[in-house]
Jmol script that loads the backbone (N, CA, C; Angstrom):
load data "model"
ATOM      1  N   ILE A   1    -114.128  57.852 141.571  1.00  0.00           N
ATOM      2  CA  ILE A   1    -113.091  57.118 140.871  1.00  0.00           C
ATOM      3  C   ILE A   1    -113.534  55.671 140.664  1.00  0.00           C
ATOM      4  N   CYS A   2    -114.216  55.098 141.636  1.00  0.00           N
ATOM      5  CA  CYS A   2    -114.673  53.710 141.493  1.00  0.00           C
ATOM      6  C   CYS A   2    -115.637  53.566 140.322  1.00  0.00           C
ATOM      7  N   ALA A   3    -116.569  54.493 140.213  1.00  0.00           N
ATOM      8  CA  ALA A   3    -117.541  54.428 139.124  1.00  0.00           C
ATOM      9  C   ALA A   3    -116.853  54.615 137.780  1.00  0.00           C
ATOM     10  N   ARG A   4    -115.864  55.468 137.742  1.00  0.00           N
ATOM     11  CA  ARG A   4    -115.103  55.681 136.516  1.00  0.00           C
ATOM     12  C   ARG A   4    -114.378  54.399 136.106  1.00  0.00           C
ATOM     13  N   SER A   5    -113.770  53.758 137.073  1.00  0.00           N
ATOM     14  CA  SER A   5    -113.069  52.498 136.803  1.00  0.00           C
ATOM     15  C   SER A   5    -114.046  51.429 136.331  1.00  0.00           C
ATOM     16  N   HIS A   6    -115.201  51.368 136.972  1.00  0.00           N
ATOM     17  CA  HIS A   6    -116.217  50.395 136.574  1.00  0.00           C
ATOM     18  C   HIS A   6    -116.654  50.638 135.134  1.00  0.00           C
ATOM     19  N   ALA A   7    -116.898  51.889 134.788  1.00  0.00           N
ATOM     20  CA  ALA A   7    -117.303  52.221 133.421  1.00  0.00           C
ATOM     21  C   ALA A   7    -116.222  51.817 132.427  1.00  0.00           C
ATOM     22  N   TYR A   8    -114.979  52.112 132.752  1.00  0.00           N
ATOM     23  CA  TYR A   8    -113.861  51.766 131.866  1.00  0.00           C
ATOM     24  C   TYR A   8    -113.787  50.252 131.655  1.00  0.00           C
ATOM     25  N   LEU A   9    -113.927  49.497 132.733  1.00  0.00           N
ATOM     26  CA  LEU A   9    -113.860  48.039 132.619  1.00  0.00           C
ATOM     27  C   LEU A   9    -115.031  47.468 131.826  1.00  0.00           C
ATOM     28  N   GLN A  10    -116.115  48.222 131.749  1.00  0.00           N
ATOM     29  CA  GLN A  10    -117.268  47.818 130.949  1.00  0.00           C
ATOM     30  C   GLN A  10    -117.144  48.295 129.501  1.00  0.00           C
ATOM     31  N   GLY A  11    -116.024  48.963 129.173  1.00  0.00           N
ATOM     32  CA  GLY A  11    -115.785  49.425 127.808  1.00  0.00           C
ATOM     33  C   GLY A  11    -116.448  50.744 127.470  1.00  0.00           C
ATOM     34  N   LYS A  12    -116.840  51.502 128.493  1.00  0.00           N
ATOM     35  CA  LYS A  12    -117.503  52.786 128.250  1.00  0.00           C
ATOM     36  C   LYS A  12    -116.526  53.933 128.470  1.00  0.00           C
ATOM     37  N   ALA A  13    -116.762  55.028 127.757  1.00  0.00           N
ATOM     38  CA  ALA A  13    -115.907  56.208 127.874  1.00  0.00           C
ATOM     39  C   ALA A  13    -116.476  57.225 128.859  1.00  0.00           C
ATOM     40  N   PHE A  14    -117.600  56.906 129.475  1.00  0.00           N
ATOM     41  CA  PHE A  14    -118.245  57.839 130.400  1.00  0.00           C
ATOM     42  C   PHE A  14    -118.964  57.052 131.491  1.00  0.00           C
ATOM     43  N   VAL A  15    -119.249  57.736 132.576  1.00  0.00           N
ATOM     44  CA  VAL A  15    -119.912  57.119 133.729  1.00  0.00           C
ATOM     45  C   VAL A  15    -121.413  57.354 133.649  1.00  0.00           C
ATOM     46  N   THR A  16    -122.175  56.328 133.954  1.00  0.00           N
ATOM     47  CA  THR A  16    -123.632  56.447 134.013  1.00  0.00           C
ATOM     48  C   THR A  16    -124.087  56.194 135.457  1.00  0.00           C
ATOM     49  N   PRO A  17    -125.331  56.527 135.767  1.00  0.00           N
ATOM     50  CA  PRO A  17    -125.836  56.219 137.107  1.00  0.00           C
ATOM     51  C   PRO A  17    -125.746  54.725 137.445  1.00  0.00           C
ATOM     52  N   ASP A  18    -125.848  53.874 136.449  1.00  0.00           N
ATOM     53  CA  ASP A  18    -125.721  52.435 136.695  1.00  0.00           C
ATOM     54  C   ASP A  18    -124.329  52.079 137.206  1.00  0.00           C
ATOM     55  N   ASP A  19    -123.298  52.766 136.705  1.00  0.00           N
ATOM     56  CA  ASP A  19    -121.932  52.529 137.182  1.00  0.00           C
ATOM     57  C   ASP A  19    -121.801  52.950 138.643  1.00  0.00           C
ATOM     58  N   VAL A  20    -122.410  54.071 138.980  1.00  0.00           N
ATOM     59  CA  VAL A  20    -122.367  54.553 140.363  1.00  0.00           C
ATOM     60  C   VAL A  20    -123.064  53.551 141.275  1.00  0.00           C
ATOM     61  N   GLN A  21    -124.229  53.073 140.867  1.00  0.00           N
ATOM     62  CA  GLN A  21    -124.961  52.116 141.692  1.00  0.00           C
ATOM     63  C   GLN A  21    -124.221  50.791 141.819  1.00  0.00           C
ATOM     64  N   ALA A  22    -123.489  50.403 140.787  1.00  0.00           N
ATOM     65  CA  ALA A  22    -122.763  49.132 140.819  1.00  0.00           C
ATOM     66  C   ALA A  22    -121.670  49.112 141.883  1.00  0.00           C
ATOM     67  N   VAL A  23    -121.096  50.259 142.179  1.00  0.00           N
ATOM     68  CA  VAL A  23    -119.986  50.310 143.144  1.00  0.00           C
ATOM     69  C   VAL A  23    -120.375  50.980 144.463  1.00  0.00           C
ATOM     70  N   ALA A  24    -121.592  51.466 144.562  1.00  0.00           N
ATOM     71  CA  ALA A  24    -121.999  52.262 145.726  1.00  0.00           C
ATOM     72  C   ALA A  24    -121.837  51.524 147.051  1.00  0.00           C
ATOM     73  N   PHE A  25    -122.280  50.286 147.118  1.00  0.00           N
ATOM     74  CA  PHE A  25    -122.210  49.567 148.397  1.00  0.00           C
ATOM     75  C   PHE A  25    -120.767  49.383 148.851  1.00  0.00           C
ATOM     76  N   ASP A  26    -119.903  48.945 147.941  1.00  0.00           N
ATOM     77  CA  ASP A  26    -118.499  48.735 148.311  1.00  0.00           C
ATOM     78  C   ASP A  26    -117.782  50.043 148.612  1.00  0.00           C
ATOM     79  N   ALA A  27    -118.169  51.111 147.926  1.00  0.00           N
ATOM     80  CA  ALA A  27    -117.490  52.396 148.118  1.00  0.00           C
ATOM     81  C   ALA A  27    -117.979  53.141 149.364  1.00  0.00           C
ATOM     82  N   LEU A  28    -119.218  52.912 149.766  1.00  0.00           N
ATOM     83  CA  LEU A  28    -119.802  53.690 150.859  1.00  0.00           C
ATOM     84  C   LEU A  28    -119.965  52.938 152.176  1.00  0.00           C
ATOM     85  N   ARG A  29    -120.090  51.634 152.104  1.00  0.00           N
ATOM     86  CA  ARG A  29    -120.418  50.844 153.303  1.00  0.00           C
ATOM     87  C   ARG A  29    -119.494  51.149 154.482  1.00  0.00           C
ATOM     88  N   HIS A  30    -118.216  51.210 154.257  1.00  0.00           N
ATOM     89  CA  HIS A  30    -117.265  51.417 155.357  1.00  0.00           C
ATOM     90  C   HIS A  30    -117.122  52.885 155.756  1.00  0.00           C
ATOM     91  N   ARG A  31    -117.772  53.787 155.017  1.00  0.00           N
ATOM     92  CA  ARG A  31    -117.669  55.212 155.333  1.00  0.00           C
ATOM     93  C   ARG A  31    -118.825  55.720 156.187  1.00  0.00           C
ATOM     94  N   LEU A  32    -119.850  54.911 156.341  1.00  0.00           N
ATOM     95  CA  LEU A  32    -121.023  55.327 157.108  1.00  0.00           C
ATOM     96  C   LEU A  32    -120.916  54.850 158.547  1.00  0.00           C
ATOM     97  N   VAL A  33    -121.259  55.732 159.461  1.00  0.00           N
ATOM     98  CA  VAL A  33    -121.306  55.385 160.879  1.00  0.00           C
ATOM     99  C   VAL A  33    -122.738  55.620 161.344  1.00  0.00           C
ATOM    100  N   LEU A  34    -123.374  54.564 161.778  1.00  0.00           N
ATOM    101  CA  LEU A  34    -124.762  54.665 162.211  1.00  0.00           C
ATOM    102  C   LEU A  34    -124.846  55.169 163.643  1.00  0.00           C
ATOM    103  N   SER A  35    -125.923  55.884 163.921  1.00  0.00           N
ATOM    104  CA  SER A  35    -126.160  56.338 165.292  1.00  0.00           C
ATOM    105  C   SER A  35    -126.590  55.150 166.150  1.00  0.00           C
ATOM    106  N   PHE A  36    -126.524  55.341 167.451  1.00  0.00           N
ATOM    107  CA  PHE A  36    -126.971  54.298 168.378  1.00  0.00           C
ATOM    108  C   PHE A  36    -128.436  53.955 168.122  1.00  0.00           C
ATOM    109  N   GLU A  37    -129.247  54.984 167.864  1.00  0.00           N
ATOM    110  CA  GLU A  37    -130.672  54.773 167.622  1.00  0.00           C
ATOM    111  C   GLU A  37    -130.900  53.912 166.387  1.00  0.00           C
ATOM    112  N   ALA A  38    -130.131  54.178 165.325  1.00  0.00           N
ATOM    113  CA  ALA A  38    -130.273  53.395 164.095  1.00  0.00           C
ATOM    114  C   ALA A  38    -129.878  51.944 164.335  1.00  0.00           C
ATOM    115  N   GLU A  39    -128.769  51.746 165.033  1.00  0.00           N
ATOM    116  CA  GLU A  39    -128.331  50.379 165.326  1.00  0.00           C
ATOM    117  C   GLU A  39    -129.353  49.651 166.194  1.00  0.00           C
ATOM    118  N   ALA A  40    -129.902  50.345 167.181  1.00  0.00           N
ATOM    119  CA  ALA A  40    -130.902  49.738 168.061  1.00  0.00           C
ATOM    120  C   ALA A  40    -132.166  49.365 167.294  1.00  0.00           C
ATOM    121  N   ALA A  41    -132.472  50.135 166.250  1.00  0.00           N
ATOM    122  CA  ALA A  41    -133.652  49.865 165.431  1.00  0.00           C
ATOM    123  C   ALA A  41    -133.383  48.800 164.375  1.00  0.00           C
ATOM    124  N   GLY A  42    -132.143  48.322 164.304  1.00  0.00           N
ATOM    125  CA  GLY A  42    -131.809  47.275 163.346  1.00  0.00           C
ATOM    126  C   GLY A  42    -131.484  47.777 161.954  1.00  0.00           C
ATOM    127  N   VAL A  43    -131.254  49.073 161.827  1.00  0.00           N
ATOM    128  CA  VAL A  43    -130.896  49.651 160.531  1.00  0.00           C
ATOM    129  C   VAL A  43    -129.439  49.306 160.236  1.00  0.00           C
ATOM    130  N   THR A  44    -129.164  48.929 158.991  1.00  0.00           N
ATOM    131  CA  THR A  44    -127.791  48.627 158.588  1.00  0.00           C
ATOM    132  C   THR A  44    -127.299  49.682 157.609  1.00  0.00           C
ATOM    133  N   THR A  45    -126.006  49.710 157.390  1.00  0.00           N
ATOM    134  CA  THR A  45    -125.464  50.656 156.408  1.00  0.00           C
ATOM    135  C   THR A  45    -126.006  50.338 155.018  1.00  0.00           C
ATOM    136  N   ASP A  46    -126.230  49.064 154.731  1.00  0.00           N
ATOM    137  CA  ASP A  46    -126.810  48.708 153.434  1.00  0.00           C
ATOM    138  C   ASP A  46    -128.218  49.280 153.284  1.00  0.00           C
ATOM    139  N   ASP A  47    -128.978  49.318 154.372  1.00  0.00           N
ATOM    140  CA  ASP A  47    -130.315  49.928 154.331  1.00  0.00           C
ATOM    141  C   ASP A  47    -130.223  51.402 153.949  1.00  0.00           C
ATOM    142  N   VAL A  48    -129.261  52.098 154.532  1.00  0.00           N
ATOM    143  CA  VAL A  48    -129.080  53.523 154.256  1.00  0.00           C
ATOM    144  C   VAL A  48    -128.684  53.727 152.796  1.00  0.00           C
ATOM    145  N   ILE A  49    -127.768  52.916 152.306  1.00  0.00           N
ATOM    146  CA  ILE A  49    -127.315  53.046 150.916  1.00  0.00           C
ATOM    147  C   ILE A  49    -128.451  52.718 149.957  1.00  0.00           C
ATOM    148  N   GLU A  50    -129.224  51.671 150.249  1.00  0.00           N
ATOM    149  CA  GLU A  50    -130.375  51.329 149.406  1.00  0.00           C
ATOM    150  C   GLU A  50    -131.362  52.487 149.335  1.00  0.00           C
ATOM    151  N   ARG A  51    -131.620  53.105 150.467  1.00  0.00           N
ATOM    152  CA  ARG A  51    -132.555  54.239 150.496  1.00  0.00           C
ATOM    153  C   ARG A  51    -132.014  55.406 149.677  1.00  0.00           C
ATOM    154  N   LEU A  52    -130.728  55.660 149.805  1.00  0.00           N
ATOM    155  CA  LEU A  52    -130.091  56.719 149.025  1.00  0.00           C
ATOM    156  C   LEU A  52    -130.196  56.429 147.530  1.00  0.00           C
ATOM    157  N   LEU A  53    -129.860  55.214 147.135  1.00  0.00           N
ATOM    158  CA  LEU A  53    -129.890  54.858 145.715  1.00  0.00           C
ATOM    159  C   LEU A  53    -131.303  54.867 145.151  1.00  0.00           C
ATOM    160  N   SER A  54    -132.290  54.591 145.972  1.00  0.00           N
ATOM    161  CA  SER A  54    -133.673  54.595 145.485  1.00  0.00           C
ATOM    162  C   SER A  54    -134.133  56.001 145.107  1.00  0.00           C
ATOM    163  N   ARG A  55    -133.426  56.996 145.608  1.00  0.00           N
ATOM    164  CA  ARG A  55    -133.782  58.383 145.308  1.00  0.00           C
ATOM    165  C   ARG A  55    -132.984  58.966 144.152  1.00  0.00           C
ATOM    166  N   VAL A  56    -132.055  58.172 143.628  1.00  0.00           N
ATOM    167  CA  VAL A  56    -131.219  58.626 142.516  1.00  0.00           C
ATOM    168  C   VAL A  56    -131.794  58.061 141.228  1.00  0.00           C
ATOM    169  N   ALA A  57    -132.000  58.926 140.258  1.00  0.00           N
ATOM    170  CA  ALA A  57    -132.557  58.495 138.977  1.00  0.00           C
ATOM    171  C   ALA A  57    -131.548  57.658 138.205  1.00  0.00           C
ATOM    172  N   THR A  58    -132.050  56.641 137.513  1.00  0.00           N
ATOM    173  CA  THR A  58    -131.202  55.850 136.628  1.00  0.00           C
ATOM    174  C   THR A  58    -131.629  56.094 135.194  1.00  0.00           C
ATOM    175  N   VAL A  59    -130.700  55.870 134.311  1.00  0.00           N
ATOM    176  CA  VAL A  59    -130.977  56.096 132.888  1.00  0.00           C
ATOM    177  C   VAL A  59    -131.370  54.809 132.231  1.00  0.00           C
TER     178      VAL A  59
END
end "model"
wireframe off; spacefill off
backbone 0.3
color backbone group
């Protein structure tokens, strides 16, 4: 829904991967719970989201 709203506010009638990436951090950051090992290694939720987005193709 966030990506859809972002696309609409940009004047588009459809969602693109760029819309998803634009809202990904705000939409996902609070939904991820890191393991103790990840926290001890200094991994942040933003690191996880960045890694996820790097594997998603953009148009």
